[in-house]
Z-matrix of the N, CA and C atoms (Angstrom, degrees):
N
C 1 1.447
C 2 1.529 1 108.23
N 3 1.308 2 118.39 1 131.44
C 4 1.471 3 120.56 2 -178.15
C 5 1.531 4 111.31 3 -63.63
N 6 1.353 5 114.08 4 152.21
C 7 1.464 6 119.72 5 -178.48
C 8 1.523 7 111.41 6 -60.46
N 9 1.306 8 117.79 7 -34.43
C 10 1.468 9 120.33 8 -178.45
C 11 1.527 10 111.11 9 -65.14
N 12 1.345 11 117.57 10 -35.08
C 13 1.466 12 121.21 11 179.16
C 14 1.526 13 110.21 12 -68.84
N 15 1.333 14 117.18 13 -42.24
C 16 1.472 15 120.91 14 178.38
C 17 1.529 16 109.51 15 -63.33
N 18 1.323 17 116.23 16 -45.04
C 19 1.460 18 120.44 17 179.00
C 20 1.522 19 110.61 18 -60.10
N 21 1.320 20 117.81 19 -43.65
C 22 1.464 21 122.17 20 -179.77
C 23 1.528 22 110.84 21 -62.52
N 24 1.335 23 117.57 22 -43.14
C 25 1.467 24 121.19 23 179.78
C 26 1.530 25 110.50 24 -63.90
N 27 1.318 26 117.13 25 -45.95
C 28 1.471 27 121.35 26 179.19
C 29 1.526 28 110.16 27 -61.53
N 30 1.337 29 116.27 28 -44.24
C 31 1.462 30 120.98 29 179.86
C 32 1.529 31 110.70 30 -61.52
N 33 1.313 32 117.64 31 -43.67
C 34 1.471 33 121.26 32 179.16
C 35 1.534 34 111.69 33 -64.50
N 36 1.339 35 116.93 34 -39.95
C 37 1.463 36 120.13 35 177.94
C 38 1.523 37 111.44 36 -62.59
N 39 1.337 38 117.28 37 -40.22
C 40 1.465 39 121.11 38 178.23
C 41 1.526 40 110.19 39 -64.44
N 42 1.332 41 116.76 40 -44.66
C 43 1.472 42 121.22 41 179.89
C 44 1.529 43 110.11 42 -63.14
N 45 1.329 44 118.10 43 -45.62
C 46 1.472 45 121.98 44 -179.55
C 47 1.527 46 110.30 45 -64.83
N 48 1.339 47 117.42 46 -42.26
C 49 1.468 48 121.04 47 178.29
C 50 1.517 49 111.80 48 -61.89
N 51 1.316 50 117.15 49 -44.25
C 52 1.468 51 120.77 50 178.59
C 53 1.516 52 111.47 51 -63.59
N 54 1.323 53 116.63 52 -42.03
C 55 1.470 54 121.31 53 177.91
C 56 1.533 55 110.31 54 -62.44
N 57 1.328 56 117.04 55 -44.78
C 58 1.474 57 121.10 56 179.92
C 59 1.526 58 110.69 57 -63.49
N 60 1.331 59 116.97 58 -39.10
C 61 1.477 60 120.06 59 179.54
C 62 1.528 61 110.08 60 -59.02
N 63 1.338 62 117.28 61 -50.19
C 64 1.456 63 120.13 62 -178.09
C 65 1.526 64 112.04 63 -70.02
N 66 1.305 65 117.32 64 -32.58
C 67 1.463 66 121.38 65 -179.99
C 68 1.521 67 111.70 66 -68.44
N 69 1.345 68 117.54 67 -41.46
C 70 1.463 69 121.40 68 -174.42
C 71 1.522 70 113.80 69 -103.56
N 72 1.325 71 118.58 70 4.49
C 73 1.458 72 121.39 71 -175.96
C 74 1.521 73 112.37 72 -57.87
N 75 1.332 74 118.31 73 -40.39
C 76 1.464 75 120.87 74 -178.14
C 77 1.516 76 112.44 75 -67.97
N 78 1.322 77 118.63 76 -20.65
C 79 1.459 78 121.66 77 -178.74
C 80 1.529 79 112.52 78 -88.73
N 81 1.351 80 116.68 79 -8.98
C 82 1.457 81 120.51 80 179.76
C 83 1.523 82 109.06 81 -81.44
N 84 1.338 83 118.37 82 147.67
C 85 1.465 84 119.58 83 172.95
C 86 1.525 85 109.69 84 -56.81
N 87 1.332 86 116.54 85 144.45
C 88 1.458 87 120.76 86 -174.29
C 89 1.512 88 112.72 87 -56.45
N 90 1.349 89 118.04 88 -40.54
C 91 1.460 90 118.77 89 -176.31
C 92 1.519 91 112.07 90 -70.88
N 93 1.364 92 118.73 91 -15.94
C 94 1.463 93 120.59 92 175.34
C 95 1.530 94 111.20 93 -90.04
N 96 1.352 95 117.87 94 -23.84
C 97 1.459 96 121.14 95 179.86
C 98 1.512 97 111.49 96 -65.24
N 99 1.326 98 116.11 97 -45.59
C 100 1.456 99 119.63 98 -177.47
C 101 1.516 100 109.23 99 -136.91
N 102 1.350 101 116.46 100 76.85
C 103 1.452 102 118.03 101 -179.15
C 104 1.526 103 110.06 102 -54.27
N 105 1.324 104 115.38 103 128.04
C 106 1.449 105 119.14 104 -178.75
C 107 1.511 106 109.16 105 -146.29
N 108 1.309 107 115.48 106 152.55
C 109 1.449 108 120.13 107 172.56
C 110 1.520 109 105.79 108 -86.97
N 111 1.329 110 118.28 109 142.63
C 112 1.444 111 119.33 110 -178.82
C 113 1.532 112 112.43 111 -57.12
N 114 1.275 113 116.98 112 -45.87
C 115 1.453 114 126.38 113 170.45
C 116 1.527 115 103.43 114 -158.86
N 117 1.307 116 117.13 115 169.97
C 118 1.465 117 114.72 116 -177.83
C 119 1.534 118 110.21 117 -73.79
N 120 1.331 119 115.98 118 160.23
C 121 1.460 120 122.31 119 -175.93
C 122 1.522 121 112.72 120 -52.32
N 123 1.305 122 117.54 121 -43.30
C 124 1.461 123 120.90 122 -176.73
C 125 1.524 124 110.62 123 -62.42
N 126 1.328 125 117.33 124 -42.13
C 127 1.460 126 120.55 125 -179.61
C 128 1.520 127 111.30 126 -67.81
N 129 1.335 128 118.63 127 -40.03
C 130 1.456 129 121.29 128 -179.72
C 131 1.519 130 109.93 129 -63.53
N 132 1.326 131 117.84 130 -41.49
C 133 1.455 132 121.64 131 -174.66
C 134 1.530 133 112.81 132 -79.60
N 135 1.333 134 117.61 133 -13.44
C 136 1.457 135 121.17 134 -172.34
C 137 1.535 136 112.09 135 -57.07
N 138 1.316 137 117.43 136 -50.45
C 139 1.459 138 121.13 137 -178.13
C 140 1.514 139 109.61 138 -130.44
N 141 1.338 140 115.20 139 138.32
C 142 1.462 141 119.81 140 175.48
C 143 1.522 142 108.62 141 -130.36
N 144 1.312 143 115.31 142 153.74
C 145 1.454 144 121.93 143 -177.05
C 146 1.521 145 108.48 144 -127.13
N 147 1.335 146 116.61 145 128.05
C 148 1.463 147 120.01 146 176.23
C 149 1.526 148 107.86 147 -74.23
N 150 1.317 149 115.94 148 129.07
C 151 1.462 150 121.60 149 -176.80
C 152 1.511 151 109.97 150 -122.57
N 153 1.330 152 116.21 151 129.14
C 154 1.457 153 122.94 152 175.57
C 155 1.527 154 107.55 153 -90.36
N 156 1.318 155 116.73 154 102.65
C 157 1.457 156 120.62 155 -175.41
C 158 1.527 157 112.52 156 -70.56
N 159 1.338 158 117.69 157 -21.94
C 160 1.462 159 119.82 158 177.13
C 161 1.524 160 111.28 159 -68.48
N 162 1.336 161 117.91 160 -20.19
C 163 1.470 162 120.43 161 175.68
C 164 1.528 163 111.01 162 -78.48
N 165 1.322 164 116.55 163 -16.48
C 166 1.468 165 121.34 164 176.74
C 167 1.527 166 109.78 165 -86.93
N 168 1.335 167 115.74 166 -42.16
C 169 1.469 168 122.76 167 173.97
C 170 1.524 169 107.76 168 -153.93
N 171 1.320 170 116.76 169 133.19
C 172 1.464 171 121.20 170 -176.40
C 173 1.522 172 113.58 171 -65.10
N 174 1.323 173 118.79 172 -12.00
C 175 1.471 174 121.76 173 178.28
C 176 1.527 175 113.35 174 -81.28
N 177 1.328 176 117.09 175 -12.81
C 178 1.461 177 121.30 176 -177.11
C 179 1.527 178 108.12 177 -104.76
N 180 1.326 179 115.68 178 91.54
C 181 1.462 180 122.88 179 -169.23
C 182 1.530 181 111.99 180 -91.72
N 183 1.314 182 116.83 181 63.19
C 184 1.461 183 121.71 182 -179.13
C 185 1.519 184 110.50 183 -161.46
N 186 1.323 185 114.58 184 166.41
C 187 1.466 186 121.82 185 170.45
C 188 1.522 187 107.24 186 -127.32
N 189 1.313 188 115.74 187 162.18
C 190 1.467 189 121.70 188 176.89
C 191 1.518 190 108.12 189 -163.07
N 192 1.326 191 115.78 190 162.48
C 193 1.462 192 121.12 191 178.10
C 194 1.525 193 108.69 192 -96.02
N 195 1.338 194 115.01 193 129.45
C 196 1.466 195 120.35 194 179.60
C 197 1.529 196 109.00 195 -119.86
N 198 1.338 197 117.34 196 155.02
C 199 1.466 198 119.06 197 175.59
C 200 1.528 199 110.27 198 -55.89
N 201 1.321 200 116.62 199 139.04
C 202 1.463 201 122.29 200 -173.42
C 203 1.532 202 112.66 201 -56.80
N 204 1.304 203 118.34 202 -32.37
C 205 1.460 204 120.37 203 -178.82
C 206 1.523 205 114.64 204 -78.29
N 207 1.320 206 117.63 205 -14.04
C 208 1.460 207 120.73 206 -177.89
C 209 1.524 208 110.66 207 -78.31
N 210 1.320 209 116.22 208 154.39
C 211 1.462 210 123.55 209 176.27
C 212 1.526 211 108.44 210 -121.40
N 213 1.333 212 115.40 211 149.19
C 214 1.469 213 121.07 212 177.31
C 215 1.519 214 108.34 213 -115.19
N 216 1.332 215 115.75 214 133.32
C 217 1.467 216 119.13 215 176.37
C 218 1.518 217 109.70 216 -135.14
N 219 1.317 218 115.00 217 139.82
C 220 1.459 219 122.14 218 176.58
C 221 1.519 220 108.12 219 -86.58
N 222 1.324 221 116.29 220 134.52
C 223 1.464 222 121.73 221 177.24
C 224 1.528 223 107.73 222 -111.27
N 225 1.346 224 117.56 223 93.10
C 226 1.468 225 121.11 224 -171.57
C 227 1.533 226 114.30 225 -62.56
N 228 1.329 227 117.87 226 -30.13
C 229 1.461 228 120.33 227 -178.87
C 230 1.523 229 112.30 228 -69.05
N 231 1.354 230 117.65 229 -20.09
C 232 1.469 231 121.88 230 178.00
C 233 1.529 232 112.34 231 -118.08
N 234 1.340 233 117.81 232 -3.86
C 235 1.469 234 122.12 233 -174.45
C 236 1.521 235 111.24 234 53.58
N 237 1.313 236 116.30 235 51.95
C 238 1.461 237 122.61 236 -178.15
C 239 1.521 238 109.63 237 -131.39
N 240 1.318 239 115.68 238 162.88
C 241 1.463 240 121.21 239 170.60
C 242 1.523 241 107.53 240 -120.21
N 243 1.314 242 114.24 241 130.68
C 244 1.454 243 121.72 242 -179.95
C 245 1.526 244 108.56 243 -108.94
N 246 1.337 245 117.05 244 119.96
C 247 1.463 246 121.50 245 171.47
C 248 1.522 247 106.57 246 -95.96
N 249 1.310 248 116.29 247 119.47
C 250 1.461 249 119.39 248 -175.03
C 251 1.516 250 110.89 249 -129.83
N 252 1.315 251 114.68 250 159.22
C 253 1.454 252 122.64 251 178.01
C 254 1.531 253 107.41 252 -104.61
N 255 1.341 254 118.20 253 106.70
C 256 1.468 255 120.27 254 -177.12
C 257 1.519 256 113.87 255 -64.13
N 258 1.339 257 118.07 256 -13.68
C 259 1.464 258 121.16 257 -179.48
C 260 1.526 259 113.49 258 -81.92
N 261 1.333 260 117.14 259 -9.11
C 262 1.462 261 119.73 260 179.74
C 263 1.519 262 111.07 261 -82.04
N 264 1.324 263 116.02 262 160.33
C 265 1.460 264 121.14 263 175.38
C 266 1.519 265 109.36 264 -74.16
N 267 1.319 266 115.73 265 149.21
C 268 1.456 267 121.28 266 177.83
C 269 1.512 268 109.58 267 153.65
N 270 1.318 269 115.90 268 151.22
C 271 1.464 270 119.77 269 -176.76
C 272 1.521 271 112.51 270 -84.63
N 273 1.341 272 117.16 271 -12.77
C 274 1.466 273 120.02 272 177.16
C 275 1.530 274 109.01 273 -151.40
N 276 1.336 275 115.86 274 172.25
C 277 1.463 276 120.64 275 -175.66
C 278 1.519 277 113.19 276 -67.30
N 279 1.332 278 117.03 277 -29.39
C 280 1.468 279 120.34 278 178.79
C 281 1.522 280 110.33 279 -63.56
N 282 1.328 281 117.47 280 -36.83
C 283 1.465 282 121.27 281 178.26
C 284 1.527 283 111.91 282 -69.68
N 285 1.335 284 117.28 283 -19.36
C 286 1.465 285 122.13 284 -179.58
C 287 1.526 286 111.57 285 -98.25
N 288 1.327 287 116.75 286 9.85
C 289 1.461 288 122.66 287 -174.61
C 290 1.524 289 112.48 288 -60.86
N 291 1.357 290 115.53 289 137.49
C 292 1.459 291 121.93 290 176.21
C 293 1.529 292 111.44 291 -116.92
N 294 1.335 293 116.52 292 -41.44
C 295 1.464 294 122.02 293 176.03
C 296 1.519 295 107.18 294 -131.93
N 297 1.327 296 115.87 295 131.95
C 298 1.465 297 121.62 296 -175.73
C 299 1.524 298 107.86 297 -122.12
N 300 1.328 299 116.45 298 123.67
C 301 1.461 300 121.11 299 -172.05
C 302 1.526 301 110.41 300 -115.88
N 303 1.331 302 115.57 301 123.84
C 304 1.462 303 121.61 302 176.90
C 305 1.526 304 108.21 303 -124.68
N 306 1.318 305 115.98 304 173.02
C 307 1.465 306 119.57 305 176.34
C 308 1.517 307 109.50 306 -149.60
N 309 1.316 308 114.77 307 159.59
C 310 1.460 309 121.42 308 172.44
C 311 1.516 310 107.69 309 -149.84
N 312 1.323 311 116.24 310 160.12
C 313 1.454 312 121.14 311 178.47
C 314 1.515 313 107.49 312 -111.65
N 315 1.348 314 116.38 313 128.54
C 316 1.466 315 121.00 314 -176.80
C 317 1.523 316 109.24 315 -163.54
N 318 1.325 317 115.63 316 175.74
C 319 1.454 318 121.47 317 177.45
C 320 1.512 319 112.56 318 -95.14
N 321 1.349 320 116.34 319 -11.96
C 322 1.462 321 120.13 320 -177.61
C 323 1.525 322 108.91 321 -153.81
N 324 1.327 323 115.68 322 169.62
C 325 1.462 324 120.52 323 177.24
C 326 1.530 325 108.77 324 -63.73
N 327 1.318 326 116.04 325 136.19
C 328 1.466 327 121.73 326 179.70
C 329 1.525 328 109.29 327 -129.96
N 330 1.318 329 116.09 328 149.75
C 331 1.461 330 120.52 329 172.11
C 332 1.518 331 108.73 330 -128.87
N 333 1.305 332 116.22 331 154.32
C 334 1.461 333 121.78 332 -179.84
C 335 1.523 334 109.99 333 -73.50
N 336 1.327 335 115.87 334 146.72
C 337 1.468 336 119.05 335 176.24
C 338 1.528 337 111.26 336 -80.46
N 339 1.334 338 116.46 337 -0.01
C 340 1.460 339 120.73 338 179.96
C 341 1.529 340 112.65 339 -91.35
N 342 1.343 341 116.95 340 0.91
C 343 1.464 342 119.51 341 -178.08
C 344 1.524 343 111.51 342 -124.16
N 345 1.316 344 114.92 343 151.44
C 346 1.464 345 122.33 344 169.60
C 347 1.523 346 107.76 345 -94.18
N 348 1.321 347 116.68 346 136.64
C 349 1.465 348 122.10 347 179.58
C 350 1.525 349 108.28 348 -105.22
N 351 1.340 350 116.23 349 119.56
C 352 1.466 351 120.22 350 -179.92
C 353 1.527 352 112.19 351 -106.39
N 354 1.349 353 117.03 352 -7.98
C 355 1.463 354 121.89 353 176.92
C 356 1.517 355 107.46 354 -151.52
N 357 1.321 356 116.49 355 139.38
C 358 1.464 357 122.02 356 176.89
C 359 1.526 358 106.61 357 -146.33
N 360 1.342 359 115.90 358 104.50
C 361 1.461 360 121.13 359 -172.34
C 362 1.530 361 110.88 360 -124.83
N 363 1.352 362 118.14 361 112.94
C 364 1.476 363 120.26 362 178.20
C 365 1.526 364 111.05 363 -64.26
N 366 1.335 365 116.22 364 143.31
C 367 1.459 366 122.28 365 -179.53
C 368 1.525 367 109.09 366 -144.64
N 369 1.313 368 115.95 367 170.69
C 370 1.463 369 123.21 368 169.20
C 371 1.531 370 106.28 369 -119.00
N 372 1.326 371 116.37 370 124.78
C 373 1.463 372 122.22 371 -179.72
C 374 1.523 373 107.98 372 -127.42
N 375 1.301 374 116.99 373 124.33
C 376 1.471 375 122.12 374 -179.21
C 377 1.528 376 110.80 375 51.72
N 378 1.330 377 116.64 376 36.71
C 379 1.459 378 121.59 377 179.48
C 380 1.513 379 114.70 378 76.23
N 381 1.325 380 117.44 379 10.24
C 382 1.476 381 121.85 380 -177.53
C 383 1.519 382 110.58 381 -118.51
N 384 1.339 383 114.48 382 155.32
C 385 1.460 384 120.07 383 175.23
C 386 1.529 385 109.74 384 -63.31
N 387 1.318 386 115.70 385 141.97
C 388 1.456 387 120.76 386 178.38
C 389 1.521 388 108.91 387 -151.16
N 390 1.324 389 115.58 388 159.92
C 391 1.470 390 121.34 389 174.82
C 392 1.524 391 107.92 390 -136.48
N 393 1.331 392 115.14 391 129.02
C 394 1.456 393 121.27 392 174.10
C 395 1.525 394 107.51 393 -93.63
N 396 1.330 395 115.36 394 125.59
C 397 1.465 396 121.83 395 179.02
C 398 1.521 397 109.73 396 -114.86
N 399 1.317 398 115.57 397 147.46
C 400 1.451 399 121.23 398 162.23
C 401 1.515 400 104.34 399 -111.79
N 402 1.320 401 116.31 400 122.66
C 403 1.459 402 120.11 401 -173.31
C 404 1.529 403 110.92 402 -134.24
N 405 1.316 404 114.84 403 160.92
C 406 1.464 405 121.78 404 171.98
C 407 1.523 406 107.31 405 -148.73
N 408 1.320 407 116.06 406 138.39
C 409 1.461 408 120.25 407 178.72
C 410 1.524 409 109.93 408 -62.75
N 411 1.325 410 115.85 409 137.07
C 412 1.462 411 119.79 410 176.44
C 413 1.526 412 108.89 411 -66.25
N 414 1.330 413 117.87 412 135.42
C 415 1.471 414 120.58 413 -173.89
C 416 1.528 415 113.99 414 -63.17
N 417 1.332 416 117.78 415 -23.25
C 418 1.461 417 119.33 416 -178.37
C 419 1.531 418 113.80 417 -76.33
N 420 1.342 419 116.70 418 -9.11
C 421 1.463 420 120.60 419 179.25
C 422 1.521 421 110.16 420 -99.65
N 423 1.344 422 116.86 421 149.06
C 424 1.471 423 119.20 422 178.01
C 425 1.526 424 111.28 423 -67.02
N 426 1.326 425 115.57 424 159.78
C 427 1.464 426 120.55 425 178.64
C 428 1.523 427 110.44 426 -60.86
N 429 1.333 428 115.95 427 152.39
C 430 1.461 429 121.68 428 177.83
C 431 1.527 430 108.88 429 -68.17
N 432 1.320 431 116.83 430 122.88
C 433 1.461 432 122.51 431 -175.59
C 434 1.527 433 110.15 432 -73.99
N 435 1.334 434 116.10 433 132.10
C 436 1.454 435 122.33 434 174.68
C 437 1.513 436 115.01 435 75.22
N 438 1.320 437 118.42 436 1.37
C 439 1.463 438 121.90 437 -178.24
C 440 1.533 439 109.94 438 -101.99
N 441 1.323 440 116.43 439 162.67
C 442 1.471 441 118.70 440 178.30
C 443 1.534 442 111.22 441 -58.21
N 444 1.311 443 115.78 442 144.42
C 445 1.467 444 121.77 443 -178.26
C 446 1.526 445 111.53 444 -56.47
N 447 1.330 446 117.27 445 -38.15
C 448 1.469 447 120.53 446 -177.19
C 449 1.521 448 112.39 447 -63.05
N 450 1.335 449 118.46 448 -19.35
C 451 1.470 450 121.11 449 178.58
C 452 1.526 451 111.66 450 -67.99
N 453 1.323 452 117.91 451 -16.54
C 454 1.462 453 121.90 452 178.74
C 455 1.529 454 112.52 453 -85.59
N 456 1.326 455 116.94 454 -5.58
C 457 1.460 456 122.03 455 -177.61
C 458 1.528 457 109.55 456 -119.67
N 459 1.305 458 117.14 457 177.79
C 460 1.470 459 120.69 458 -176.99
C 461 1.530 460 110.05 459 -62.90
N 462 1.329 461 115.27 460 128.07
C 463 1.460 462 122.28 461 177.84
C 464 1.527 463 108.22 462 -157.79
N 465 1.319 464 116.46 463 175.05
C 466 1.463 465 120.62 464 179.98
C 467 1.524 466 110.22 465 -109.43
N 468 1.329 467 114.62 466 146.52
C 469 1.460 468 121.99 467 177.65
C 470 1.522 469 108.28 468 -139.61
N 471 1.327 470 115.55 469 138.45
C 472 1.452 471 121.99 470 179.41
C 473 1.521 472 108.56 471 -114.10
N 474 1.333 473 117.14 472 118.06
C 475 1.463 474 122.44 473 176.87
C 476 1.525 475 108.63 474 -98.58
N 477 1.341 476 115.65 475 129.16
C 478 1.463 477 121.98 476 -178.10
C 479 1.525 478 108.96 477 -120.66
N 480 1.328 479 115.35 478 127.70
C 481 1.468 480 121.16 479 177.89
C 482 1.530 481 108.58 480 -79.21
N 483 1.343 482 117.29 481 128.78
C 484 1.456 483 121.40 482 -175.77
C 485 1.526 484 112.88 483 -72.20
N 486 1.341 485 117.93 484 -42.06
C 487 1.464 486 120.51 485 -178.81
C 488 1.523 487 109.78 486 -152.33
N 489 1.340 488 115.64 487 175.05
C 490 1.470 489 120.97 488 178.96
C 491 1.524 490 111.61 489 -81.59
N 492 1.321 491 118.03 490 -9.45
C 493 1.463 492 121.09 491 -179.98
C 494 1.522 493 110.60 492 -64.56
N 495 1.347 494 114.42 493 156.39
C 496 1.472 495 120.37 494 175.30
C 497 1.516 496 109.00 495 -128.27
N 498 1.326 497 117.55 496 122.16
C 499 1.471 498 127.02 497 -5.01
C 500 1.527 499 111.02 498 -78.15
N 501 1.310 500 114.80 499 169.97
C 502 1.459 501 121.61 500 176.82
C 503 1.520 502 108.84 501 -146.19
N 504 1.329 503 115.99 502 170.43
C 505 1.461 504 119.42 503 174.41
C 506 1.529 505 109.85 504 -76.09
N 507 1.305 506 114.60 505 146.44
C 508 1.462 507 123.32 506 168.24
C 509 1.526 508 105.89 507 -122.98
N 510 1.320 509 116.62 508 126.02
C 511 1.461 510 121.06 509 178.20
C 512 1.522 511 108.62 510 -102.42
N 513 1.315 512 115.48 511 132.15
C 514 1.461 513 120.97 512 -179.53
C 515 1.525 514 108.85 513 -113.79
N 516 1.335 515 115.60 514 121.60
C 517 1.457 516 123.22 515 -178.97
C 518 1.527 517 107.70 516 -111.83
N 519 1.311 518 117.54 517 107.28
C 520 1.468 519 119.51 518 176.78
C 521 1.523 520 108.22 519 -108.68
N 522 1.331 521 115.51 520 153.31
C 523 1.461 522 116.92 521 -178.30
C 524 1.518 523 111.96 522 -135.32
N 525 1.329 524 112.50 523 148.55
C 526 1.456 525 123.17 524 -178.73
C 527 1.531 526 109.59 525 -62.23
N 528 1.335 527 118.14 526 133.27
C 529 1.474 528 119.96 527 179.34
C 530 1.526 529 114.25 528 -58.53
N 531 1.339 530 118.86 529 -20.52
C 532 1.474 531 119.04 530 178.40
C 533 1.527 532 112.22 531 -81.78
N 534 1.335 533 117.85 532 -13.15
C 535 1.460 534 120.32 533 178.51
C 536 1.527 535 109.12 534 -77.64
N 537 1.325 536 118.14 535 130.71
C 538 1.471 537 118.77 536 177.93
C 539 1.529 538 110.71 537 -57.38
N 540 1.326 539 116.23 538 134.35
C 541 1.459 540 121.00 539 -179.20
C 542 1.528 541 111.61 540 -57.97
N 543 1.332 542 116.87 541 -33.14
C 544 1.460 543 120.61 542 179.98
C 545 1.526 544 111.37 543 -62.90
N 546 1.332 545 117.97 544 -35.02
C 547 1.464 546 121.68 545 178.85
C 548 1.528 547 109.49 546 -68.29
N 549 1.330 548 116.65 547 -43.07
C 550 1.471 549 120.27 548 177.39
C 551 1.528 550 110.08 549 -62.60
N 552 1.333 551 117.14 550 -44.37
C 553 1.464 552 120.45 551 -179.09
C 554 1.529 553 111.69 552 -62.69
N 555 1.323 554 117.71 553 -38.35
C 556 1.467 555 120.56 554 177.05
C 557 1.529 556 110.63 555 -64.25
N 558 1.316 557 116.37 556 -39.43
C 559 1.462 558 120.98 557 176.52
C 560 1.535 559 109.83 558 -60.67
N 561 1.325 560 117.03 559 -48.00
C 562 1.478 561 121.83 560 -178.87
C 563 1.526 562 110.36 561 -66.29
N 564 1.322 563 118.23 562 -39.86
C 565 1.473 564 120.90 563 179.61
C 566 1.527 565 112.20 564 -62.98
N 567 1.335 566 116.79 565 -25.39
C 568 1.467 567 120.56 566 -178.82
C 569 1.535 568 112.52 567 -89.54
N 570 1.313 569 117.20 568 -1.76
C 571 1.467 570 122.16 569 -174.94
C 572 1.529 571 111.63 570 -62.88
N 573 1.317 572 116.55 571 130.28
C 574 1.469 573 123.07 572 174.92
C 575 1.517 574 107.82 573 -126.13
N 576 1.337 575 116.11 574 113.67
C 577 1.460 576 121.48 575 178.63
C 578 1.521 577 109.66 576 -87.85
N 579 1.322 578 117.25 577 139.23
C 580 1.461 579 121.87 578 -174.89
C 581 1.504 580 113.17 579 -87.21
N 582 1.304 581 117.19 580 74.23
C 583 1.467 582 121.20 581 172.89
C 584 1.499 583 110.67 582 -176.12
């Protein structure tokens, strides 16, 4: 094949790709449109604040250290706590979510049938049983209502068993793929469960 034909094909593919990017950009999840770090690692780690999550909602019986710039908000309609970075772009705090905390009461670890599990790793967190999952919502199910967009795509979540009693609370800490894993791990390492 002559060099001019190869060059023409490559040039056309670049033009078509660029056109498709601009045409479909608004339909992409925001965190995929402009991948960004919330702030650089050094700035996130500079200052941390111990937060009593039970003062935000009595169902969250723990404290942990969060980056000083982050904010925590209780979402009563979902019984969740959203840790978000107000410095990120987004029209609301859910779009700025970095760590998303949910809970359930059960006798054993449970996972939703709406997600595919690609990793399941037992751990010990704050002296309690825990499992680290890598999950992604199954495409045949609708998006999670009222939750951060990134929760519909592949991300990691750590479920921690509150006590040996049955049933007991299980707290699930999932984090945005753009958040450095080291920041999430520091948050989890600082976790203190109240019992």
